[in-house]
C-alpha atoms as an extended CHARMM CRD file, in Angstrom:
* protein
*
       146  EXT
         1         1  MET       CA              0.0000000000        0.0000000000        0.0000000000  PROA      1               0.0000000000
         2         2  ASP       CA              1.3520000000        3.4100000000       -1.0260000000  PROA      2               0.0000000000
         3         3  ILE       CA              0.7670000000        5.9550000000        1.7710000000  PROA      3               0.0000000000
         4         4  THR       CA              1.1480000000        9.6310000000        0.8800000000  PROA      4               0.0000000000
         5         5  LEU       CA              0.2270000000       12.9720000000        2.4210000000  PROA      5               0.0000000000
         6         6  ARG       CA             -1.1570000000       15.9430000000        0.5420000000  PROA      6               0.0000000000
         7         7  LYS       CA             -2.1440000000       19.3980000000        1.7410000000  PROA      7               0.0000000000
         8         8  ALA       CA             -5.8130000000       19.5380000000        2.7260000000  PROA      8               0.0000000000
         9         9  GLN       CA             -8.0330000000       21.8130000000        0.6510000000  PROA      9               0.0000000000
        10        10  THR       CA            -11.3900000000       23.3810000000        1.4600000000  PROA      10              0.0000000000
        11        11  SER       CA            -12.8680000000       20.8270000000       -0.9600000000  PROA      11              0.0000000000
        12        12  ASP       CA            -11.8600000000       18.1540000000        1.5980000000  PROA      12              0.0000000000
        13        13  ILE       CA            -14.0840000000       19.5790000000        4.3620000000  PROA      13              0.0000000000
        14        14  ASP       CA            -17.0250000000       17.2370000000        3.6820000000  PROA      14              0.0000000000
        15        15  PHE       CA            -14.6960000000       14.2140000000        3.7750000000  PROA      15              0.0000000000
        16        16  LEU       CA            -13.1270000000       15.4960000000        7.0030000000  PROA      16              0.0000000000
        17        17  ILE       CA            -16.5390000000       15.9450000000        8.6510000000  PROA      17              0.0000000000
        18        18  LEU       CA            -17.4870000000       12.3580000000        7.7860000000  PROA      18              0.0000000000
        19        19  LEU       CA            -14.0540000000       11.1540000000        8.9200000000  PROA      19              0.0000000000
        20        20  ARG       CA            -14.3250000000       12.9380000000       12.2670000000  PROA      20              0.0000000000
        21        21  ASP       CA            -17.7730000000       11.4910000000       12.8380000000  PROA      21              0.0000000000
        22        22  ALA       CA            -16.6560000000        7.9640000000       11.9090000000  PROA      22              0.0000000000
        23        23  THR       CA            -13.5130000000        8.0600000000       14.0460000000  PROA      23              0.0000000000
        24        24  MET       CA            -14.3280000000       10.3190000000       16.9880000000  PROA      24              0.0000000000
        25        25  ARG       CA            -18.0630000000       10.4300000000       17.7590000000  PROA      25              0.0000000000
        26        26  PRO       CA            -18.1580000000        7.6230000000       20.3790000000  PROA      26              0.0000000000
        27        27  TYR       CA            -15.1830000000        9.0410000000       22.2880000000  PROA      27              0.0000000000
        28        28  LEU       CA            -16.4780000000       12.6050000000       22.1390000000  PROA      28              0.0000000000
        29        29  GLU       CA            -19.8780000000       11.4450000000       23.3920000000  PROA      29              0.0000000000
        30        30  ASP       CA            -18.2550000000        9.3810000000       26.1680000000  PROA      30              0.0000000000
        31        31  VAL       CA            -16.7660000000       12.5180000000       27.7160000000  PROA      31              0.0000000000
        32        32  GLY       CA            -19.5940000000       14.9190000000       26.8790000000  PROA      32              0.0000000000
        33        33  MET       CA            -17.7920000000       16.8300000000       24.1400000000  PROA      33              0.0000000000
        34        34  PRO       CA            -19.9050000000       18.2770000000       21.2870000000  PROA      34              0.0000000000
        35        35  THR       CA            -20.5680000000       16.3450000000       18.0770000000  PROA      35              0.0000000000
        36        36  THR       CA            -22.4520000000       18.8470000000       15.9390000000  PROA      36              0.0000000000
        37        37  ARG       CA            -21.4370000000       19.5960000000       12.3550000000  PROA      37              0.0000000000
        38        38  GLU       CA            -20.4910000000       23.1230000000       13.4400000000  PROA      38              0.0000000000
        39        39  ASP       CA            -18.2090000000       21.7980000000       16.1840000000  PROA      39              0.0000000000
        40        40  TYR       CA            -16.6030000000       19.3770000000       13.7460000000  PROA      40              0.0000000000
        41        41  ILE       CA            -15.9570000000       22.2080000000       11.2810000000  PROA      41              0.0000000000
        42        42  LYS       CA            -14.4710000000       24.3830000000       14.0270000000  PROA      42              0.0000000000
        43        43  ARG       CA            -12.0490000000       21.5950000000       14.9910000000  PROA      43              0.0000000000
        44        44  ILE       CA            -11.1920000000       20.8160000000       11.3620000000  PROA      44              0.0000000000
        45        45  GLU       CA            -10.4800000000       24.4730000000       10.5740000000  PROA      45              0.0000000000
        46        46  TYR       CA             -8.1980000000       24.8820000000       13.6140000000  PROA      46              0.0000000000
        47        47  GLU       CA             -4.5960000000       24.9720000000       12.3080000000  PROA      47              0.0000000000
        48        48  PHE       CA             -5.9630000000       23.9770000000        8.8880000000  PROA      48              0.0000000000
        49        49  ASP       CA             -2.7760000000       25.1760000000        7.1610000000  PROA      49              0.0000000000
        50        50  HSD       CA             -1.0420000000       22.1790000000        8.7460000000  PROA      50              0.0000000000
        51        51  ALA       CA             -3.7100000000       19.6450000000        7.7550000000  PROA      51              0.0000000000
        52        52  ARG       CA             -2.6350000000       16.8260000000        5.4670000000  PROA      52              0.0000000000
        53        53  ILE       CA             -4.9080000000       14.2640000000        3.8770000000  PROA      53              0.0000000000
        54        54  ILE       CA             -3.6060000000       10.7340000000        4.2640000000  PROA      54              0.0000000000
        55        55  GLU       CA             -3.9930000000        8.8920000000        0.9870000000  PROA      55              0.0000000000
        56        56  CYS       CA             -3.6510000000        5.1500000000        0.5120000000  PROA      56              0.0000000000
        57        57  ASP       CA             -3.0750000000        4.2130000000       -3.1030000000  PROA      57              0.0000000000
        58        58  GLY       CA             -4.5460000000        7.5890000000       -4.0920000000  PROA      58              0.0000000000
        59        59  THR       CA             -7.7120000000        7.3000000000       -1.9720000000  PROA      59              0.0000000000
        60        60  ALA       CA             -8.3950000000        9.6560000000        0.9490000000  PROA      60              0.0000000000
        61        61  ALA       CA             -7.9660000000        7.5750000000        4.1030000000  PROA      61              0.0000000000
        62        62  GLY       CA             -7.4360000000       10.0230000000        6.9470000000  PROA      62              0.0000000000
        63        63  LEU       CA             -6.1130000000       13.2590000000        8.3930000000  PROA      63              0.0000000000
        64        64  PHE       CA             -2.7200000000       14.0990000000        9.8640000000  PROA      64              0.0000000000
        65        65  LYS       CA             -2.3120000000       17.5770000000       11.3390000000  PROA      65              0.0000000000
        66        66  ALA       CA              0.9450000000       18.4440000000       13.0890000000  PROA      66              0.0000000000
        67        67  ALA       CA              3.1140000000       21.5420000000       13.4020000000  PROA      67              0.0000000000
        68        68  PHE       CA              6.3740000000       22.6460000000       14.9410000000  PROA      68              0.0000000000
        69        69  ILE       CA              5.9360000000       25.1180000000       17.8230000000  PROA      69              0.0000000000
        70        70  HSD       CA              9.1910000000       27.0840000000       17.8890000000  PROA      70              0.0000000000
        71        71  GLU       CA              8.7100000000       28.6190000000       21.3550000000  PROA      71              0.0000000000
        72        72  LEU       CA              8.4600000000       25.1390000000       22.8740000000  PROA      72              0.0000000000
        73        73  ASN       CA             10.9220000000       23.3580000000       20.5570000000  PROA      73              0.0000000000
        74        74  GLN       CA              8.1510000000       20.8310000000       20.1190000000  PROA      74              0.0000000000
        75        75  TRP       CA              6.1880000000       19.1350000000       17.3980000000  PROA      75              0.0000000000
        76        76  TYR       CA              2.5030000000       18.9550000000       18.2650000000  PROA      76              0.0000000000
        77        77  ILE       CA              0.0650000000       16.5000000000       16.7190000000  PROA      77              0.0000000000
        78        78  PHE       CA             -3.2380000000       18.3750000000       16.6050000000  PROA      78              0.0000000000
        79        79  GLN       CA             -5.1610000000       15.5600000000       14.9490000000  PROA      79              0.0000000000
        80        80  ILE       CA             -4.5910000000       12.1480000000       13.4930000000  PROA      80              0.0000000000
        81        81  GLN       CA             -7.5770000000       10.2220000000       12.2400000000  PROA      81              0.0000000000
        82        82  VAL       CA             -7.5040000000        7.1390000000       10.0560000000  PROA      82              0.0000000000
        83        83  HSD       CA            -10.7590000000        6.0110000000        8.4620000000  PROA      83              0.0000000000
        84        84  PRO       CA            -12.0220000000        2.7550000000       10.0280000000  PROA      84              0.0000000000
        85        85  GLN       CA            -11.5780000000        0.9780000000        6.6770000000  PROA      85              0.0000000000
        86        86  TYR       CA             -7.8220000000        1.6790000000        6.9160000000  PROA      86              0.0000000000
        87        87  GLN       CA             -7.2840000000        1.2200000000       10.6500000000  PROA      87              0.0000000000
        88        88  ASN       CA             -5.0930000000       -1.5590000000       12.0740000000  PROA      88              0.0000000000
        89        89  GLN       CA             -2.7570000000       -1.3780000000        9.0680000000  PROA      89              0.0000000000
        90        90  THR       CA             -0.0270000000        0.6100000000       10.9190000000  PROA      90              0.0000000000
        91        91  ILE       CA             -0.7470000000        3.8090000000        8.9620000000  PROA      91              0.0000000000
        92        92  GLY       CA             -1.0480000000        5.9600000000       12.0860000000  PROA      92              0.0000000000
        93        93  ARG       CA              1.9830000000        4.2960000000       13.6780000000  PROA      93              0.0000000000
        94        94  GLN       CA              4.1090000000        4.9170000000       10.5720000000  PROA      94              0.0000000000
        95        95  LEU       CA              3.1590000000        8.5940000000       10.3570000000  PROA      95              0.0000000000
        96        96  ILE       CA              3.7420000000        9.2640000000       14.0450000000  PROA      96              0.0000000000
        97        97  GLN       CA              7.0270000000        7.3370000000       14.0360000000  PROA      97              0.0000000000
        98        98  SER       CA              8.2120000000        9.3650000000       11.0500000000  PROA      98              0.0000000000
        99        99  LEU       CA              7.4320000000       12.5790000000       12.9450000000  PROA      99              0.0000000000
       100       100  ILE       CA              9.2240000000       11.2460000000       16.0450000000  PROA      100             0.0000000000
       101       101  ASP       CA             12.2780000000       10.4240000000       13.9190000000  PROA      101             0.0000000000
       102       102  GLN       CA             12.2450000000       13.9450000000       12.4710000000  PROA      102             0.0000000000
       103       103  ALA       CA             11.8910000000       15.4430000000       15.9600000000  PROA      103             0.0000000000
       104       104  ARG       CA             14.8130000000       13.3940000000       17.2840000000  PROA      104             0.0000000000
       105       105  LEU       CA             17.0910000000       14.7310000000       14.5420000000  PROA      105             0.0000000000
       106       106  SER       CA             16.4980000000       18.2750000000       15.7600000000  PROA      106             0.0000000000
       107       107  GLY       CA             16.2320000000       17.4880000000       19.4870000000  PROA      107             0.0000000000
       108       108  ALA       CA             12.5630000000       18.4740000000       19.6410000000  PROA      108             0.0000000000
       109       109  ASP       CA              9.8630000000       16.8020000000       21.7380000000  PROA      109             0.0000000000
       110       110  VAL       CA              6.4880000000       15.6270000000       20.4200000000  PROA      110             0.0000000000
       111       111  GLY       CA              3.1870000000       16.3760000000       22.1470000000  PROA      111             0.0000000000
       112       112  LEU       CA             -0.4500000000       15.4610000000       21.6570000000  PROA      112             0.0000000000
       113       113  SER       CA             -3.6990000000       15.0770000000       23.5380000000  PROA      113             0.0000000000
       114       114  VAL       CA             -6.0770000000       12.1300000000       23.4490000000  PROA      114             0.0000000000
       115       115  ILE       CA             -9.6020000000       11.6650000000       24.7480000000  PROA      115             0.0000000000
       116       116  LYS       CA             -9.4570000000        9.4060000000       27.7920000000  PROA      116             0.0000000000
       117       117  THR       CA            -11.7150000000        6.7310000000       26.2870000000  PROA      117             0.0000000000
       118       118  ASN       CA             -9.9290000000        6.6300000000       22.9090000000  PROA      118             0.0000000000
       119       119  PRO       CA             -8.0240000000        3.3480000000       22.4930000000  PROA      119             0.0000000000
       120       120  ALA       CA             -5.4010000000        5.1910000000       20.3770000000  PROA      120             0.0000000000
       121       121  GLN       CA             -3.7070000000        6.0850000000       23.6580000000  PROA      121             0.0000000000
       122       122  LYS       CA             -2.3130000000        2.5250000000       23.6840000000  PROA      122             0.0000000000
       123       123  LEU       CA             -0.5710000000        3.2790000000       20.3900000000  PROA      123             0.0000000000
       124       124  TYR       CA              0.8760000000        6.5020000000       21.7830000000  PROA      124             0.0000000000
       125       125  VAL       CA              2.1990000000        4.7650000000       24.8990000000  PROA      125             0.0000000000
       126       126  SER       CA              3.7500000000        2.0210000000       22.7520000000  PROA      126             0.0000000000
       127       127  LEU       CA              5.5890000000        4.7340000000       20.7940000000  PROA      127             0.0000000000
       128       128  GLY       CA              6.9940000000        6.2250000000       24.0080000000  PROA      128             0.0000000000
       129       129  PHE       CA              4.5150000000        8.9760000000       24.8860000000  PROA      129             0.0000000000
       130       130  GLU       CA              3.8140000000        9.5850000000       28.5650000000  PROA      130             0.0000000000
       131       131  CYS       CA              0.9340000000       11.4010000000       30.2140000000  PROA      131             0.0000000000
       132       132  ILE       CA              2.1550000000       14.7460000000       31.5640000000  PROA      132             0.0000000000
       133       133  SER       CA             -1.2190000000       16.1890000000       32.6220000000  PROA      133             0.0000000000
       134       134  GLU       CA             -4.9190000000       15.6410000000       32.1890000000  PROA      134             0.0000000000
       135       135  THR       CA             -8.2690000000       17.3740000000       32.0380000000  PROA      135             0.0000000000
       136       136  ASN       CA            -11.6580000000       15.8250000000       32.7240000000  PROA      136             0.0000000000
       137       137  GLU       CA            -11.8000000000       14.7190000000       29.0780000000  PROA      137             0.0000000000
       138       138  GLU       CA             -8.2440000000       14.2620000000       27.8240000000  PROA      138             0.0000000000
       139       139  TYR       CA             -4.7170000000       13.1460000000       28.5780000000  PROA      139             0.0000000000
       140       140  ASN       CA             -1.9220000000       15.4820000000       27.4940000000  PROA      140             0.0000000000
       141       141  MET       CA              0.9740000000       13.3290000000       26.3700000000  PROA      141             0.0000000000
       142       142  MET       CA              4.6120000000       14.0340000000       25.5700000000  PROA      142             0.0000000000
       143       143  LEU       CA              7.4620000000       12.1230000000       24.0390000000  PROA      143             0.0000000000
       144       144  LYS       CA             10.8070000000       13.5540000000       25.1260000000  PROA      144             0.0000000000
       145       145  THR       CA             13.5330000000       12.9680000000       22.5520000000  PROA      145             0.0000000000
       146       146  GLY       CA             16.4580000000       14.4060000000       24.5000000000  PROA      146             0.0000000000
């Protein structure tokens, strides 16, 4: 399977709304976070310049949104969502590991947050992320490279 990333366009918004609903709704509902179309759009548009569409063999399969925060010397993963049809094929693991490798080269850390009921946290822990703080809904996780 050929996995590529391309810059997200406004024409991808409908796909991203469906993707968010398919991948996040149960976890958002578990912790009482909103699941309206408007809330999805607000989250999708946040840091949209950094949004990349994950494509598998040319077909849209997910979203990867990460950026380097200079003040913190840290990469931050704002969102990673892989469509259920493409889950459990190591796509998310490969993308995150690639970012970790890039961060290590420059001595930067990698941060993210995950909803407490989202099983993806097991993936993050297996990659070396540790919980550094939490809210009622989410764990804030960090992977220190130095």
